[in-house]
C-alpha positions as CSV (number, residue, x, y, z in Angstrom):
1,M,164.5,143.3,-62.0
2,L,161.8,141.7,-64.1
3,R,159.0,143.6,-65.8
4,V,156.1,142.5,-67.9
5,E,155.2,144.6,-70.9
6,P,153.3,144.3,-74.2
7,L,155.3,142.5,-77.0
8,G,157.0,145.0,-79.3
9,A,159.4,145.1,-82.2
10,K,162.4,145.5,-79.9
11,H,161.9,142.1,-78.4
12,D,163.9,139.2,-79.7
13,R,161.2,136.6,-80.5
14,L,163.5,134.3,-82.5
15,A,165.7,133.5,-79.5
16,F,162.8,132.3,-77.3
17,T,162.6,128.5,-76.7
18,C,160.5,126.9,-74.0
19,G,160.6,123.3,-75.1
20,A,157.1,123.3,-76.6
21,S,157.5,123.8,-80.4
22,A,153.9,125.2,-80.8
23,L,154.4,127.8,-78.2
24,D,157.8,128.8,-79.6
25,R,156.4,129.0,-83.1
26,F,153.5,131.1,-82.0
27,L,155.8,133.7,-80.4
28,R,158.3,133.7,-83.2
29,A,155.9,133.8,-86.2
30,I,152.3,134.7,-85.1
31,A,152.1,136.7,-81.9
32,Y,153.3,140.1,-83.1
33,Q,151.0,140.1,-86.2
34,A,148.0,138.8,-84.1
35,Q,148.6,141.6,-81.7
36,R,148.7,144.2,-84.5
37,K,145.4,142.8,-85.9
38,G,143.7,143.0,-82.5
39,I,143.3,139.3,-82.1
40,C,145.2,139.1,-78.8
41,T,147.7,141.0,-76.8
42,A,151.0,139.3,-76.0
43,F,152.8,140.3,-72.8
44,V,156.5,139.4,-72.3
45,A,158.6,139.2,-69.2
46,V,162.0,140.8,-69.6
47,D,165.0,141.6,-67.4
48,A,165.6,145.3,-67.1
49,E,169.3,144.6,-67.8
50,S,168.5,142.7,-71.1
51,P,165.2,144.2,-72.2
52,S,165.1,142.5,-75.6
53,K,165.5,139.0,-74.3
54,I,162.1,137.4,-73.7
55,L,162.0,135.3,-70.5
56,G,158.4,134.3,-70.8
57,Y,155.1,135.4,-72.3
58,Y,151.4,135.1,-72.2
59,T,148.5,136.2,-74.4
60,L,145.1,137.6,-73.4
61,S,142.0,138.2,-75.5
62,S,138.3,138.7,-75.2
63,Y,136.3,135.5,-75.2
64,L,132.7,134.2,-74.9
65,I,131.9,131.1,-73.0
66,S,128.6,129.4,-72.6
67,G,127.1,129.6,-69.1
68,L,126.5,125.9,-69.5
69,C,130.3,125.4,-69.6
70,V,130.7,126.9,-66.1
71,P,130.6,124.1,-63.6
72,E,127.2,124.1,-61.9
73,P,128.4,124.9,-58.3
74,L,130.2,128.0,-59.6
75,R,127.3,129.0,-61.8
76,K,124.8,128.7,-59.0
77,R,127.1,130.5,-56.5
78,R,127.3,133.5,-58.8
79,N,123.8,133.1,-60.1
80,L,125.1,133.1,-63.7
81,P,122.8,132.6,-66.7
82,T,123.3,129.7,-69.1
83,H,123.6,131.8,-72.2
84,M,126.9,133.2,-73.5
85,L,129.1,135.1,-70.9
86,G,131.9,137.5,-71.4
87,A,135.3,136.0,-70.4
88,T,139.0,136.6,-70.8
89,L,141.1,133.9,-72.6
90,L,144.6,133.2,-71.4
91,G,145.6,131.9,-74.8
92,R,149.2,130.9,-74.1
93,L,151.7,131.0,-71.3
94,A,155.3,129.9,-71.7
95,V,158.6,130.4,-70.0
96,D,162.0,130.3,-71.8
97,A,164.1,127.3,-70.9
98,S,166.7,129.6,-69.3
99,A,164.2,130.9,-66.8
100,Q,162.2,127.8,-66.0
101,G,161.9,126.6,-62.4
102,N,162.1,130.0,-60.8
103,G,158.5,130.9,-60.4
104,L,158.2,133.0,-63.5
105,G,155.2,131.0,-64.8
106,A,153.3,131.8,-61.6
107,A,154.3,135.5,-61.8
108,L,153.1,135.7,-65.4
109,L,149.8,134.0,-64.4
110,F,149.3,136.6,-61.6
111,D,150.1,139.4,-64.0
112,A,147.5,138.1,-66.4
113,L,145.0,137.8,-63.5
114,R,145.7,141.4,-62.4
115,R,145.1,142.6,-66.0
116,A,141.9,140.6,-66.4
117,C,140.5,141.7,-63.1
118,A,141.4,145.4,-63.8
119,V,139.3,145.5,-67.0
120,A,136.6,142.9,-66.1
121,S,133.9,145.5,-65.1
122,D,134.7,147.6,-68.1
123,V,134.4,144.8,-70.7
124,G,132.0,142.4,-68.9
125,S,134.3,139.5,-68.1
126,T,133.2,136.9,-65.6
127,C,136.2,134.5,-65.6
128,L,139.7,133.7,-66.9
129,V,139.6,130.7,-69.3
130,V,142.6,128.5,-70.3
131,D,143.0,125.4,-72.3
132,A,145.7,123.3,-70.6
133,T,148.1,121.7,-73.2
134,N,148.9,118.7,-71.0
135,D,148.4,117.2,-67.5
136,R,151.3,119.2,-66.0
137,A,149.8,122.5,-67.2
138,E,146.4,121.4,-65.9
139,R,147.9,120.8,-62.4
140,F,149.7,124.2,-62.6
141,Y,146.4,126.0,-63.1
142,Q,144.5,124.0,-60.6
143,R,147.1,125.0,-57.9
144,F,145.8,128.5,-58.3
145,G,142.1,127.6,-58.1
146,F,141.2,127.0,-61.7
147,V,138.5,124.3,-62.1
148,K,137.9,122.0,-65.1
149,V,134.7,122.7,-67.0
150,S,134.2,118.9,-67.2
151,A,136.0,115.7,-66.5
152,D,136.7,115.1,-70.2
153,S,137.9,118.6,-71.1
154,S,141.3,120.3,-70.9
155,R,139.5,123.7,-70.4
156,L,139.7,125.3,-67.0
157,L,138.4,128.5,-65.6
158,L,138.8,130.8,-62.7
159,P,135.9,133.2,-61.8
160,L,137.4,136.7,-61.6
161,D,135.8,137.4,-58.3
162,S,137.8,134.4,-56.9
163,A,141.0,135.9,-58.4
164,M,140.7,139.2,-56.7
165,P,142.3,138.0,-53.4
166,L,145.0,136.3,-55.3
167,V,146.1,139.3,-57.3
168,T,146.1,141.6,-54.2
169,V,148.6,139.4,-52.3
170,S,150.7,137.9,-55.0
171,P,154.2,139.1,-55.8
172,R,154.7,141.1,-59.0
173,A,156.9,139.9,-61.8
């Protein structure tokens, strides 16, 4: 039985390895302190039988995005202004090598979407923003409806009103 919870001192950050050294290094050396400083919140997926082993993680933080960065069809559909808009940043998402290929990445994404949607009206967030680290990550996010802000950017976004149907039908981690 998997559960997703905020990163805590009980979690073994040093044993995590996903194959991307920057993501491993962030979890091992930066995530806990960044969370304590209020920079982001890291959420980890753990197995109830081994609650200290991190199987995957993601981070969320408040973010501002220029309305001009929202692709015009989306901006017009929602009648969004061109000035700065509140958003939620999915800063990182990674799955331990031992758990890859089992849908955990999608489950973590849906958990992040649920959390972002749950607080959107309280904090004024219009979309979930992510910077894809490579083409594979970009395709992963696009499968769930994220759109690129421009052809030459690795930044993608998903309007939270579009995410609502996803989070109500997706399986929980």
